[in-house]
C-alpha positions in Angstrom: 41.5 102.8 149.9 37.9 101.7 149.6 36.9 98.3 148.4 35.2 99.8 145.3 38.4 101.6 144.4 40.5 98.5 144.9 38.1 96.4 142.7 38.2 99.1 140.0 42.0 99.0 139.9 42.0 95.2 139.7 39.7 95.6 136.8 42.0 98.1 135.1 44.9 95.6 135.4 42.7 92.8 134.1 41.7 95.0 131.1 45.3 95.9 130.3 46.3 92.3 130.4 43.3 91.3 128.2 44.3 94.0 125.7 47.9 92.6 125.8 49.5 95.9 127.0 52.3 94.5 129.2 54.2 97.9 129.3 51.2 99.7 130.6 50.4 96.9 133.0 53.9 97.0 134.4 53.7 100.8 134.9 50.1 101.1 136.2 50.7 100.5 139.9 53.3 103.3 140.1 51.1 105.6 138.1 48.2 105.0 140.4 50.3 105.6 143.4 51.4 109.0 142.0 47.8 109.8 141.4 47.0 109.0 145.0 49.8 111.3 146.1 48.6 114.1 144.0 51.7 114.1 141.8 49.8 113.4 138.5 46.7 114.7 136.9 44.4 112.4 135.0 45.7 113.5 131.6 49.3 113.1 132.8 48.5 109.6 134.1 47.1 108.6 130.7 50.1 110.0 128.9 52.5 108.0 131.2 50.5 104.9 130.8 50.6 105.1 127.0 54.2 106.1 127.0 55.1 103.0 129.0 53.4 100.8 126.4 55.0 102.6 123.5 58.4 102.4 125.1 58.1 98.6 125.6 56.9 98.2 122.0 59.8 100.2 120.6 62.3 98.2 122.7 60.8 94.9 121.4 61.0 96.2 117.8 64.6 97.2 118.4 65.5 93.8 119.8 63.8 92.1 116.8 65.6 94.5 114.4 69.0 93.8 116.0 68.4 90.0 115.4 67.1 90.3 111.8 68.9 93.3 110.5 72.5 92.4 111.5 73.1 95.8 113.0 76.5 95.6 114.7 75.7 97.8 117.7 73.1 100.2 119.2 74.0 103.7 118.2 71.4 106.3 119.1 71.1 109.9 117.9 71.2 111.3 121.5 74.6 109.6 121.9 76.1 111.6 119.0 78.4 114.4 120.0 77.5 117.3 117.7 79.9 119.6 119.5 82.8 117.5 118.4 81.7 117.6 114.7 80.6 121.2 114.0 80.7 120.6 110.3 77.4 118.7 110.6 74.1 120.6 110.5 72.3 119.2 113.5 68.9 120.3 112.1 69.5 118.2 109.0 70.3 115.1 111.0 67.4 115.5 113.3 65.1 116.1 110.2 66.4 112.8 108.7 65.5 111.0 111.9 61.9 112.0 111.4 62.1 109.4 108.6 60.3 111.4 105.9 63.1 110.4 103.5 62.0 106.7 103.9 58.4 107.6 103.0 59.7 109.4 99.9 62.1 106.5 99.1 65.1 108.9 99.2 68.7 108.0 99.9 71.3 109.3 102.4 75.0 109.3 101.9 77.5 110.1 104.7 80.9 111.1 103.4 84.0 111.8 105.5 87.3 110.4 106.8 87.5 107.4 109.2 86.2 107.9 112.7 84.0 111.0 112.3 80.7 109.3 113.1 79.3 108.2 109.7 78.5 104.6 110.8 77.0 106.0 114.1 74.6 108.2 112.3 73.7 105.5 109.7 72.9 103.0 112.5 70.9 105.6 114.4 68.7 106.1 111.4 68.3 102.3 111.1 67.3 102.1 114.8 64.8 105.0 114.4 63.3 103.2 111.5 63.1 99.9 113.3 61.4 101.6 116.3 58.9 103.0 113.8 58.1 99.5 112.6 60.2 99.6 109.4 62.2 96.7 108.2 65.9 97.5 108.1 69.1 95.6 107.1 72.8 96.4 107.6 75.9 95.3 105.8 79.3 96.5 104.8 79.9 96.8 101.1 82.2 93.8 101.1 79.8 91.6 103.1 76.8 92.5 100.9 78.8 91.7 97.7 80.0 88.4 99.3 76.3 87.4 100.0 75.4 88.3 96.4 78.3 86.2 95.0 77.3 83.3 97.1 73.7 83.6 96.0 74.8 83.7 92.3 77.0 80.6 92.8 74.0 78.8 94.2 71.8 80.0 91.3 69.8 82.2 93.7 70.9 85.7 92.7 67.5 87.0 91.6 66.0 85.7 94.8 68.7 87.4 96.9 68.2 90.7 95.2 64.5 90.5 95.9 65.2 89.8 99.5 67.5 92.8 99.8 65.0 95.0 98.0 62.3 94.4 100.7 63.7 96.3 103.7 62.4 99.9 103.9 66.0 100.9 104.8 69.3 99.3 103.7 72.5 100.4 105.3 75.6 100.0 103.1 78.6 100.7 105.3 82.4 101.2 104.6 82.4 102.0 100.9 86.1 102.5 100.0 87.7 100.8 103.0 88.5 97.6 101.1 88.8 97.0 97.4 86.2 95.1 95.5 86.5 93.3 92.2 84.8 94.6 89.1 82.5 91.6 89.2 81.5 92.4 92.7 80.9 96.0 91.7 78.5 94.8 89.0 76.6 92.9 91.6 76.5 96.0 93.9 75.2 98.1 91.0 72.4 95.5 90.4 71.4 95.8 94.1 71.2 99.6 94.0 69.4 99.4 90.7 66.8 97.0 92.2 66.2 99.4 95.1 66.1 102.5 93.0 62.9 104.5 93.7 61.5 101.5 95.5 63.2 101.8 98.9 65.7 104.0 100.8 69.4 103.2 101.1 71.9 104.8 103.5 75.6 104.6 102.5 78.8 105.6 104.2 82.1 106.2 102.5 85.5 107.6 103.4 86.0 108.5 99.7 84.4 111.3 97.7 82.2 110.5 94.8 85.0 111.3 92.4 87.0 108.3 93.8 84.1 105.8 93.5 85.3 104.8 90.0 88.6 103.6 91.4 86.7 101.8 94.2 84.4 100.0 91.8 87.0 99.5 89.1 84.8 101.2 86.4 84.2 104.9 86.0 81.2 104.5 83.8 79.5 102.1 86.2 80.3 104.3 89.1 78.8 107.3 87.3 75.6 105.3 86.6 75.5 104.1 90.3 76.0 107.6 91.6 73.3 109.0 89.2 70.7 106.6 90.7 71.7 107.3 94.3 71.8 111.1 93.8 68.4 111.3 92.0 66.7 111.5 95.4 69.4 111.9 97.9 70.6 113.8 101.1 74.4 114.1 101.2 76.1 114.7 104.6 79.8 115.8 104.3 81.6 115.4 107.7 84.8 117.2 108.0 86.4 116.7 111.4 88.6 114.7 113.8 88.2 111.1 114.6 86.1 110.2 117.7 88.3 107.2 118.3 91.5 109.2 118.2 89.9 111.8 120.6 90.0 109.1 123.3 93.7 108.8 122.9 94.5 112.5 122.5 95.9 112.9 126.0 98.1 109.8 125.7 99.4 110.9 122.3 100.3 114.3 123.6 102.1 112.8 126.6 104.1 110.6 124.2 105.0 113.5 122.0 106.0 115.7 125.0 108.2 112.8 126.3 109.9 112.4 123.0 110.5 116.1 122.7 112.1 116.1 126.2 114.4 113.2 125.3 115.5 114.8 122.0 116.3 118.3 123.4 119.2 117.2 125.7 120.8 115.3 122.8 120.5 118.4 120.6 122.1 120.5 123.4 124.9 118.1 123.8 125.7 118.2 120.1 125.8 121.9 120.1 128.2 122.2 123.1 131.8 123.1 122.0 134.4 120.5 122.7 137.3 121.6 124.9 140.9 120.6 124.3 
């Protein structure tokens, strides 16, 4: 390598550092080595350099989002097993992950029995939004209501509602898993009403809309809540088996087979005629 080439590469590193592009700076030596070996064209090298910086930026955004949004885990779209849930239209989910619904301030509701992947998909949307620089916040229905009740007791309800109206995407998980009081349901309605047509909300529930009146303890309020959610909404109905139960299918079958083997000899003994 000539001295001029070495100086130019040092200058490139200095410029990347000056521009505060640590991802590109970390990747530049390997990229330059691939260029020297003829493995990369100039345009491919530029693409890799920019991709390295974007990847680092997205990872930092995700780390920040995980701290501030209270997301319980990292669940990515590429980790979702669509083959196990054929009732889901993959193109619909992938389209949602393009985040156009957030720009349009639309809602998403995932409905289905426990364990079918509702929370996974909701969190994956939140992560995609966070990587895109959007503010996100996660909470179960019960935890959100508890935070609103605490704010009201402290005389800070209006302020808390404003805070929860700011995130571009709010995840409300586990609607229907635990009962809520009518008073709590009123607070939840206020939250949804505050966000109505101002920001997007993603909700998951193991109950159909027709059962939300029972969940909230008031059919009229549930109807008003659903009306606001459904005005601009994408509904994803998931009909399938539980991912969590899939992990135990072989064990469950082994237990069932063993029980059948134990019962069969007893049945045969009962049927054998007794001799004098």
